[in-house]
KOLNU-583596 format. One record per residue: residue number from 0; y, z, x of N, C-alpha, C, O, CB in turn. Coordinates in nm, 3 decimals, padded with zeros to 5 digits. Atoms other than C-alpha are relative to their C-alpha. Glycine has a CB too. Layout:
<recs>
NUM|Y|Z|X|Y|Z|X|Y|Z|X|Y|Z|X|Y|Z|X .
...
</recs>
This chain:
<recs>
0|-00.073|-00.080|-00.099|-02.704|-05.289|03.292|-00.084|00.030|00.116|-00.204|00.051|00.100|00.050|00.128|-00.058 .
1|00.085|-00.026|-00.118|-02.815|-05.230|03.650|-00.048|00.144|-00.001|00.021|00.236|-00.044|00.079|-00.030|00.131 .
2|00.068|-00.131|-00.019|-03.051|-04.939|03.717|00.088|00.080|00.114|00.121|00.028|00.220|-00.165|-00.024|00.047 .
3|-00.076|-00.076|-00.100|-02.859|-04.664|03.898|-00.080|00.032|00.125|-00.200|00.061|00.118|00.050|00.127|-00.060 .
4|00.070|-00.022|-00.134|-02.945|-04.614|04.265|-00.018|00.163|00.004|00.059|00.241|-00.052|00.097|-00.062|00.137 .
5|00.037|-00.140|-00.012|-03.109|-04.276|04.352|00.112|00.087|00.050|00.135|00.194|-00.007|-00.117|00.013|00.090 .
6|-00.107|-00.075|-00.061|-02.819|-04.153|04.563|00.104|00.040|-00.104|00.157|00.151|-00.099|00.064|-00.081|00.110 .
7|-00.109|-00.029|00.099|-02.578|-04.172|04.269|-00.055|00.097|-00.105|00.017|00.184|-00.155|00.054|-00.134|-00.070 .
8|00.060|-00.093|00.087|-02.832|-04.000|04.042|00.003|00.152|00.059|00.033|00.246|-00.014|-00.146|-00.049|-00.028 .
9|-00.003|-00.116|-00.067|-02.856|-03.715|04.298|00.130|00.066|-00.001|00.145|00.185|-00.028|-00.042|-00.020|00.125 .
10|-00.138|-00.048|00.005|-02.487|-03.690|04.324|00.040|00.060|-00.133|00.095|00.170|-00.141|00.092|-00.111|00.032 .
11|-00.033|-00.055|00.135|-02.445|-03.652|03.950|-00.078|00.124|-00.027|-00.023|00.213|-00.092|-00.028|-00.101|-00.112 .
12|00.078|-00.121|00.018|-02.722|-03.390|03.948|00.069|00.111|00.073|00.076|00.221|00.018|-00.146|-00.017|00.050 .
13|-00.072|-00.103|-00.075|-02.533|-03.193|04.206|00.129|00.046|-00.073|00.158|00.165|-00.085|00.035|-00.054|00.140 .
14|-00.123|-00.027|00.078|-02.207|-03.220|04.009|-00.037|00.079|-00.127|00.031|00.177|-00.157|00.074|-00.134|-00.038 .
15|00.048|-00.060|00.120|-02.396|-03.118|03.688|-00.044|00.145|00.025|-00.021|00.235|-00.055|-00.113|-00.082|-00.057 .
16|00.042|-00.136|-00.028|-02.549|-02.820|03.860|00.112|00.098|00.021|00.097|00.215|-00.013|-00.086|00.001|00.118 .
17|-00.120|-00.084|-00.013|-02.209|-02.679|03.946|00.050|00.042|-00.139|00.079|00.158|-00.167|00.113|-00.075|00.078 .
18|-00.049|-00.032|00.142|-02.103|-02.711|03.578|-00.098|00.095|-00.063|-00.056|00.190|-00.129|00.013|-00.134|-00.092 .
19|00.112|-00.076|00.056|-02.438|-02.560|03.475|00.002|00.156|00.053|-00.022|00.252|-00.021|-00.141|-00.077|00.042 .
20|-00.017|-00.137|-00.053|-02.388|-02.257|03.706|00.116|00.076|-00.070|00.104|00.195|-00.099|00.027|-00.006|00.154 .
21|-00.106|-00.057|00.065|-02.051|-02.195|03.544|-00.041|00.042|-00.140|-00.010|00.152|-00.185|00.113|-00.092|00.000 .
22|00.054|-00.034|00.136|-02.217|-02.211|03.198|-00.089|00.123|00.002|-00.078|00.210|-00.084|-00.081|-00.117|-00.058 .
23|00.088|-00.113|-00.008|-02.481|-01.969|03.307|00.072|00.133|00.027|00.029|00.238|-00.021|-00.101|-00.025|00.106 .
24|-00.082|-00.118|-00.019|-02.223|-01.723|03.428|00.051|00.049|-00.129|00.043|00.170|-00.154|00.113|-00.026|00.093 .
25|-00.045|-00.039|00.140|-02.075|-01.718|03.074|-00.116|00.049|-00.078|-00.103|00.155|-00.139|00.067|-00.119|-00.076 .
26|00.117|-00.043|00.078|-02.420|-01.691|02.913|-00.052|00.133|00.051|-00.085|00.218|-00.031|-00.111|-00.105|00.004 .
27|00.045|-00.136|-00.047|-02.527|-01.400|03.136|00.105|00.099|-00.031|00.065|00.209|-00.068|-00.031|00.003|00.152 .
28|-00.094|-00.099|00.041|-02.206|-01.222|03.072|-00.012|00.035|-00.144|-00.004|00.153|-00.178|00.133|-00.046|00.028 .
29|00.021|-00.024|00.143|-02.260|-01.263|02.694|-00.125|00.078|-00.023|-00.122|00.172|-00.102|-00.006|-00.128|-00.076 .
30|00.132|-00.067|00.023|-02.621|-01.147|02.706|00.008|00.141|00.052|-00.037|00.236|-00.012|-00.118|-00.078|00.071 .
31|-00.019|-00.140|-00.060|-02.535|-00.853|02.939|00.089|00.087|-00.090|00.060|00.205|-00.110|00.066|-00.008|00.146 .
32|-00.093|-00.075|00.088|-02.247|-00.747|02.709|-00.080|00.029|-00.131|-00.067|00.141|-00.183|00.138|-00.084|-00.030 .
33|00.078|-00.026|00.118|-02.481|-00.780|02.405|-00.096|00.117|00.016|-00.119|00.192|-00.079|-00.074|-00.122|-00.037 .
34|00.084|-00.113|-00.022|-02.717|-00.535|02.561|00.071|00.121|00.049|00.006|00.219|00.083|-00.102|-00.033|00.092 .
35|-00.083|-00.117|-00.034|-02.434|-00.298|02.649|-00.018|00.042|00.145|-00.008|00.161|00.176|-00.034|00.118|-00.092 .
36|00.002|-00.030|-00.137|-02.480|-00.321|03.022|00.129|-00.035|00.057|00.177|-00.147|00.044|-00.109|-00.068|00.069 .
37|-00.138|00.023|-00.064|-02.150|-00.276|03.210|-00.029|-00.023|00.153|-00.144|-00.029|00.198|00.106|00.135|-00.024 .
38|00.016|00.020|-00.151|-02.088|-00.332|03.585|-00.060|00.119|00.064|-00.112|00.106|00.175|00.137|-00.028|00.070 .
39|00.062|-00.123|-00.047|-02.210|00.026|03.636|-00.138|00.018|-00.056|-00.197|00.125|-00.045|00.085|00.118|-00.035 .
40|00.139|-00.010|00.061|-02.537|-00.049|03.459|-00.106|00.038|00.105|-00.101|-00.007|00.219|-00.041|-00.138|-00.064 .
41|00.098|-00.043|-00.088|-02.833|00.112|03.613|-00.106|-00.111|00.011|-00.119|-00.195|-00.078|-00.060|00.133|-00.047 .
42|00.107|00.092|-00.033|-03.120|-00.090|03.768|-00.105|00.004|-00.114|-00.166|-00.096|-00.152|-00.064|00.036|00.140 .
43|00.107|-00.024|00.103|-03.347|00.054|03.503|00.037|-00.078|-00.127|-00.054|-00.134|-00.189|-00.017|00.157|-00.034 .
44|-00.030|00.073|00.126|-03.151|-00.105|03.206|00.003|-00.153|00.040|-00.020|-00.236|-00.047|00.145|00.051|-00.066 .
45|00.010|00.145|-00.035|-03.133|-00.438|03.398|-00.131|-00.053|00.013|-00.150|-00.174|00.005|00.065|-00.028|00.120 .
46|00.141|00.043|-00.020|-03.510|-00.440|03.453|-00.072|00.007|-00.129|-00.190|-00.029|-00.132|-00.072|00.086|00.105 .
47|00.053|00.006|00.125|-03.572|-00.395|03.088|-00.059|-00.132|-00.030|00.016|-00.229|-00.025|00.097|00.034|-00.093 .
48|00.052|00.132|00.034|-03.819|-00.679|02.990|00.070|-00.067|-00.111|00.091|-00.188|-00.098|-00.138|00.008|-00.033 .
49|-00.066|00.071|00.107|-03.645|-00.758|02.668|00.132|-00.064|00.041|00.164|-00.175|-00.001|00.023|00.093|-00.112 .
50|-00.114|00.052|-00.054|-03.317|-00.796|02.851|-00.025|-00.123|00.092|00.044|-00.224|00.086|00.068|00.105|00.071 .
51|00.031|00.117|-00.098|-03.475|-01.021|03.126|-00.047|-00.119|-00.077|-00.005|-00.232|-00.049|-00.114|00.039|00.109 .
52|00.050|00.115|00.073|-03.659|-01.236|02.877|00.110|-00.063|-00.087|00.118|-00.185|-00.097|-00.121|00.041|-00.087 .
53|-00.119|00.054|00.084|-03.351|-01.276|02.649|00.096|-00.073|00.090|00.147|-00.177|00.050|00.079|00.116|-00.076 .
54|-00.088|00.070|-00.094|-03.139|-01.368|02.956|-00.064|-00.129|00.037|00.004|-00.231|00.040|00.030|00.085|00.125 .
55|00.071|00.120|-00.041|-03.406|-01.619|03.065|-00.001|-00.108|-00.114|00.021|-00.226|-00.090|-00.144|00.037|00.042 .
56|00.000|00.086|00.118|-03.433|-01.768|02.716|00.140|-00.060|-00.027|00.150|-00.178|-00.061|-00.049|00.079|-00.123 .
57|-00.128|00.041|00.021|-03.054|-01.787|02.682|00.044|-00.110|00.102|00.109|-00.210|00.068|00.087|00.118|00.005 .
58|-00.029|00.093|-00.107|-03.022|-01.964|03.017|-00.064|-00.135|-00.022|00.000|-00.240|-00.019|-00.044|00.056|00.129 .
59|00.073|00.120|00.025|-03.293|-02.210|02.948|00.053|-00.076|-00.123|00.072|-00.198|-00.119|-00.144|00.032|-00.017 .
60|-00.052|00.061|00.125|-03.168|-02.277|02.597|00.134|-00.064|00.024|00.154|-00.178|-00.018|00.013|00.105|-00.112 .
61|-00.135|00.051|-00.020|-02.808|-02.325|02.706|-00.006|-00.131|00.087|00.074|-00.222|00.066|00.090|00.110|00.068 .
62|00.019|00.113|-00.094|-02.924|-02.575|02.979|-00.047|-00.123|-00.096|00.007|-00.233|-00.093|-00.116|00.038|00.124 .
63|00.050|00.099|00.083|-03.119|-02.764|02.722|00.096|-00.051|-00.098|00.094|-00.172|-00.125|-00.112|00.045|-00.063 .
64|-00.097|00.042|00.090|-02.837|-02.775|02.474|00.118|-00.074|00.082|00.175|-00.169|00.029|00.050|00.124|-00.083 .
65|-00.101|00.070|-00.077|-02.584|-02.880|02.748|-00.038|-00.147|00.028|00.034|-00.242|00.000|00.024|00.075|00.130 .
66|00.045|00.140|-00.025|-02.793|-03.175|02.864|-00.021|-00.079|-00.128|00.024|-00.193|-00.141|-00.130|-00.001|00.079 .
67|00.026|00.074|00.124|-02.909|-03.264|02.517|00.114|-00.052|-00.073|00.116|-00.166|-00.119|-00.070|00.080|-00.089 .
68|-00.111|00.048|00.082|-02.576|-03.271|02.350|00.067|-00.115|00.068|00.102|-00.212|00.001|00.100|00.111|-00.028 .
69|-00.063|00.107|-00.074|-02.425|-03.487|02.622|-00.092|-00.130|-00.007|-00.039|-00.238|-00.034|00.024|00.046|00.151 .
70|00.087|00.119|-00.003|-02.729|-03.728|02.640|-00.006|-00.065|-00.138|00.007|-00.187|-00.149|-00.143|00.038|00.047 .
71|00.016|00.056|00.134|-02.768|-03.771|02.263|00.128|-00.059|-00.052|00.126|-00.162|-00.118|-00.049|00.106|-00.096 .
72|-00.133|00.045|00.047|-02.395|-03.810|02.192|00.060|-00.112|00.074|00.112|-00.207|00.014|00.094|00.110|00.004 .
73|-00.069|00.106|-00.080|-02.272|-04.019|02.484|-00.085|-00.057|00.098|-00.054|-00.164|00.151|00.119|00.049|00.067 .
74|00.085|00.054|-00.103|-02.557|-04.065|02.719|00.045|00.038|00.134|-00.013|-00.003|00.234|-00.006|-00.145|-00.009 .
75|-00.059|-00.043|-00.129|-02.348|-03.902|02.989|00.034|00.141|00.003|00.108|00.186|-00.084|00.120|-00.078|00.033 .
76|-00.044|-00.130|-00.026|-02.320|-03.549|03.119|00.137|-00.011|00.085|00.181|-00.120|00.124|-00.116|00.081|00.075 .
77|-00.127|00.003|-00.075|-02.000|-03.450|03.301|-00.024|-00.074|00.144|00.053|-00.158|00.190|00.055|00.155|00.018 .
78|00.025|00.054|-00.135|-02.158|-03.536|03.639|-00.024|-00.156|-00.010|00.019|-00.234|00.075|-00.129|00.074|00.067 .
79|00.037|00.139|00.026|-02.288|-03.868|03.499|00.132|-00.087|-00.030|00.144|-00.203|00.009|-00.105|-00.006|-00.124 .
80|-00.140|00.062|00.025|-01.928|-03.952|03.376|00.068|-00.031|00.131|00.115|-00.142|00.156|00.095|00.098|-00.085 .
81|-00.061|00.020|-00.129|-01.796|-03.894|03.724|-00.055|-00.099|00.085|00.016|-00.159|00.166|-00.001|00.116|00.069 .
82|00.077|00.094|-00.094|-02.059|-04.111|03.891|-00.025|-00.125|-00.083|-00.105|-00.206|-00.036|-00.144|00.066|00.056 .
83|00.013|00.118|00.086|-02.044|-04.379|03.614|-00.150|-00.039|-00.026|-00.195|-00.150|00.000|00.077|-00.119|00.066 .
84|00.142|00.017|00.037|-02.406|-04.335|03.499|-00.021|00.036|-00.147|00.059|00.108|-00.209|-00.092|00.089|00.090 .
85|00.032|-00.029|00.138|-02.568|-04.322|03.162|-00.150|-00.011|-00.020|-00.216|-00.101|00.032|00.075|-00.095|-00.095 .
86|00.141|-00.004|00.038|-02.910|-04.233|03.027|-00.009|-00.067|-00.131|00.066|-00.038|-00.224|-00.058|00.145|-00.005 .
87|00.015|00.088|00.128|-03.028|-04.479|02.759|-00.137|-00.058|-00.014|-00.215|-00.062|00.081|00.100|-00.120|00.000 .
88|00.132|00.066|00.023|-03.325|-04.647|02.603|00.004|-00.145|00.055|00.112|-00.188|00.097|-00.037|-00.001|-00.156 .
89|-00.006|00.126|-00.053|-03.427|-04.997|02.713|00.090|-00.095|-00.075|00.140|-00.191|-00.017|-00.130|-00.051|00.009 .
90|-00.085|00.080|00.074|-03.230|-05.146|02.428|00.150|00.040|00.005|00.232|-00.015|-00.067|-00.047|00.000|-00.135 .
91|-00.135|-00.048|-00.008|-02.912|-04.959|02.530|00.045|00.108|-00.097|00.159|00.154|-00.095|00.085|-00.109|-00.015 .
92|-00.040|-00.107|00.094|-02.927|-04.706|02.250|-00.016|00.137|00.069|-00.075|00.152|00.176|-00.088|-00.006|-00.132 .
93|00.004|-00.138|-00.052|-02.887|-04.330|02.299|-00.145|00.051|-00.016|-00.221|00.008|-00.102|00.105|00.095|-00.078 .
94|00.135|-00.068|00.000|-03.197|-04.117|02.372|00.008|00.106|-00.118|00.115|00.151|-00.159|-00.033|00.075|00.150 .
95|00.032|-00.096|00.105|-03.340|-03.882|02.102|-00.016|00.136|00.055|-00.038|00.154|00.175|-00.124|-00.040|-00.075 .
96|00.025|-00.133|-00.037|-03.369|-03.510|02.103|-00.147|00.016|00.058|-00.173|00.099|00.145|00.023|00.090|-00.123 .
97|00.140|-00.008|-00.056|-03.747|-03.567|02.164|00.010|-00.040|00.146|-00.036|00.031|00.234|-00.106|-00.095|-00.080 .
98|-00.013|00.045|-00.139|-03.664|-03.767|02.473|00.072|00.098|00.084|00.036|00.114|00.201|00.070|-00.129|00.007 .
99|-00.066|-00.109|-00.072|-03.426|-03.493|02.580|-00.100|00.099|00.039|-00.104|00.136|00.157|00.108|00.065|-00.083 .
100|00.100|-00.097|-00.034|-03.712|-03.248|02.561|-00.090|-00.047|00.101|-00.124|00.034|00.188|-00.076|00.040|-00.114 .
101|00.089|00.056|-00.097|-03.938|-03.475|02.763|00.063|00.001|00.141|00.000|00.035|00.241|-00.039|-00.140|-00.041 .
102|-00.073|00.001|-00.126|-03.672|-03.516|03.030|00.015|00.142|00.058|-00.005|00.165|00.177|00.138|-00.064|-00.020 .
103|-00.022|-00.140|-00.039|-03.598|-03.139|03.038|-00.128|00.070|00.049|-00.119|00.154|00.139|00.057|00.078|-00.117 .
104|00.122|-00.055|-00.047|-03.962|-03.045|03.082|-00.046|-00.063|00.126|-00.102|00.006|00.211|-00.102|-00.013|-00.101 .
105|00.058|00.070|-00.114|-04.044|-03.313|03.340|00.092|00.016|00.125|00.047|00.003|00.239|-00.022|-00.152|-00.035 .
106|-00.098|-00.009|-00.109|-03.732|-03.262|03.551|-00.038|00.111|00.101|-00.044|00.085|00.221|00.142|00.028|-00.057 .
107|00.045|-00.106|-00.105|-03.842|-02.917|03.706|-00.131|-00.037|00.068|-00.150|-00.008|00.186|-00.019|00.143|-00.068 .
108|00.118|00.041|-00.068|-04.179|-03.059|03.768|00.029|-00.107|00.116|-00.034|-00.104|00.222|-00.096|-00.057|-00.104 .
109|-00.042|00.104|-00.100|-04.017|-03.357|03.959|00.063|00.071|00.115|00.049|00.022|00.227|00.100|-00.106|-00.060 .
110|-00.060|-00.068|-00.109|-03.827|-03.110|04.169|-00.105|00.089|00.073|-00.111|00.098|00.195|00.120|00.082|-00.051 .
111|00.110|-00.088|-00.057|-04.121|-02.870|04.216|-00.096|-00.072|00.083|-00.162|-00.009|00.165|-00.077|00.068|-00.108 .
112|00.096|00.084|-00.083|-04.326|-03.149|04.367|00.078|-00.041|00.123|00.069|-00.157|00.164|-00.057|-00.132|-00.081 .
113|-00.075|00.031|-00.112|-04.096|-03.131|04.664|00.105|-00.117|-00.011|00.142|-00.181|00.088|-00.092|-00.026|00.102 .
114|-00.093|00.101|00.030|-03.854|-03.372|04.496|-00.066|-00.143|-00.016|00.002|-00.244|-00.034|00.104|00.001|00.108 .
115|00.070|00.123|-00.009|-04.124|-03.640|04.496|00.027|-00.066|-00.143|00.035|-00.189|-00.149|-00.161|00.024|00.036 .
116|-00.013|00.059|00.134|-04.070|-03.694|04.115|00.129|-00.089|-00.005|00.136|-00.183|-00.083|00.004|00.114|-00.112 .
117|-00.122|00.075|-00.011|-03.720|-03.827|04.204|-00.012|-00.104|00.096|00.033|-00.216|00.069|00.112|00.084|00.034 .
118|00.017|00.093|-00.101|-03.810|-03.999|04.521|-00.083|-00.121|-00.053|-00.074|-00.234|-00.004|-00.064|00.067|00.120 .
119|00.081|00.103|00.063|-04.058|-04.190|04.301|00.080|-00.128|-00.038|00.028|-00.240|-00.033|-00.065|00.060|-00.125 .
120|-00.087|00.108|00.041|-03.766|-04.405|04.185|00.012|-00.106|00.115|00.041|-00.222|00.083|00.140|00.057|-00.038 .
121|-00.006|00.084|-00.117|-03.767|-04.565|04.540|-00.113|-00.096|00.001|-00.103|-00.206|00.053|-00.001|00.081|00.125 .
122|00.115|00.083|-00.011|-04.114|-04.698|04.487|-00.041|-00.065|-00.138|-00.123|-00.156|-00.141|-00.115|00.083|00.057 .
123|00.025|00.051|00.133|-04.124|-04.768|04.109|00.067|-00.139|-00.017|00.182|-00.155|00.022|00.053|00.100|-00.106 .
124|-00.051|00.137|00.020|-04.071|-05.138|04.020|00.122|00.006|-00.086|00.214|-00.072|-00.065|-00.107|-00.092|-00.065 .
125|-00.120|-00.011|00.097|-03.823|-05.035|03.745|00.096|00.113|00.049|00.193|00.147|-00.020|-00.052|00.035|-00.154 .
126|-00.086|-00.101|-00.062|-03.669|-04.765|03.971|00.021|00.131|-00.074|00.126|00.194|-00.069|00.128|-00.058|00.023 .
127|-00.012|-00.113|00.096|-03.749|-04.483|03.728|-00.068|00.119|00.076|-00.162|00.103|00.153|-00.074|-00.033|-00.147 .
128|00.052|-00.124|-00.054|-03.812|-04.121|03.830|-00.102|00.052|-00.110|-00.120|-00.006|-00.217|00.122|00.108|00.032 .
129|00.093|-00.067|00.099|-04.071|-03.888|03.660|00.063|00.026|-00.132|00.004|-00.006|-00.235|-00.051|00.131|00.055 .
130|-00.065|-00.025|00.132|-03.824|-03.778|03.392|00.027|-00.130|-00.074|00.013|-00.135|-00.197|00.134|00.078|00.019 .
131|-00.028|00.135|00.066|-03.732|-04.143|03.319|-00.122|-00.058|-00.058|-00.117|-00.111|-00.169|00.059|-00.103|00.100 .
132|00.129|00.052|00.042|-04.097|-04.245|03.288|-00.052|00.097|-00.121|-00.100|00.043|-00.221|-00.106|-00.002|00.130 .
133|00.047|-00.087|00.106|-04.186|-03.929|03.068|00.070|-00.016|-00.131|00.011|-00.002|-00.238|00.012|00.136|00.042 .
134|-00.082|00.019|00.115|-03.906|-03.993|02.833|00.028|-00.147|-00.050|00.094|-00.173|-00.151|00.125|00.064|00.028 .
135|-00.014|00.143|00.024|-03.924|-04.375|02.843|00.147|-00.040|-00.018|00.187|-00.106|-00.113|-00.080|-00.041|-00.123 .
136|-00.148|00.027|00.000|-03.553|-04.397|02.925|00.035|-00.044|00.146|-00.043|-00.031|00.240|00.088|00.135|-00.047 .
137|-00.046|00.042|-00.128|-03.341|-04.539|03.208|00.139|00.065|00.030|00.214|00.099|-00.061|00.007|-00.153|00.005 .
138|-00.134|-00.029|-00.050|-03.040|-04.430|03.414|00.063|-00.123|00.058|00.022|-00.177|00.161|-00.003|00.109|00.104 .
139|-00.063|00.119|-00.045|-02.804|-04.716|03.443|00.142|00.031|00.052|00.200|00.137|00.028|00.004|-00.102|-00.111 .
140|-00.137|-00.005|-00.055|-02.477|-04.777|03.619|00.090|-00.056|-00.111|00.064|-00.164|-00.165|00.014|-00.085|00.138 .
141|-00.091|00.049|00.098|-02.196|-04.811|03.378|00.118|-00.087|00.065|00.179|-00.040|00.161|00.058|00.121|-00.080 .
142|-00.105|00.082|-00.065|-01.943|-05.097|03.463|00.137|00.073|-00.017|00.166|00.143|-00.114|00.005|-00.148|-00.063 .
143|-00.136|-00.062|-00.001|-01.594|-04.986|03.546|00.089|-00.071|-00.107|00.206|-00.036|-00.123|00.068|-00.012|00.146 .
</recs>
């Protein structure tokens, strides 16, 4: 299968970020409710370190499970389905949870480097970004 062009990957990432924001709204509502904080909650209760760290862990964990479940089961997140992309191994098989972890950890680093980790795909002979290289996987275009 042909390697996906960078512009399609970025479009799928934008689409997935919208879905992820919706998921995080639900997660933050559940964590806030679990801590008994209502809309009139004081700033003091919302600044509680346990609440903040629980919310952060819940958001990071939900994002990991969101991407991981889709990538391991079908190779496609919702955004990747819309843009006809799939993440896979060189032999076409689905990636493992270990590879999901490597992609999940390397993706923020690729963005934090002013996006250079993704622009790297323009210069790499195999058109792979840093998360692709770290997880030894490929983003391919799925035929219609």
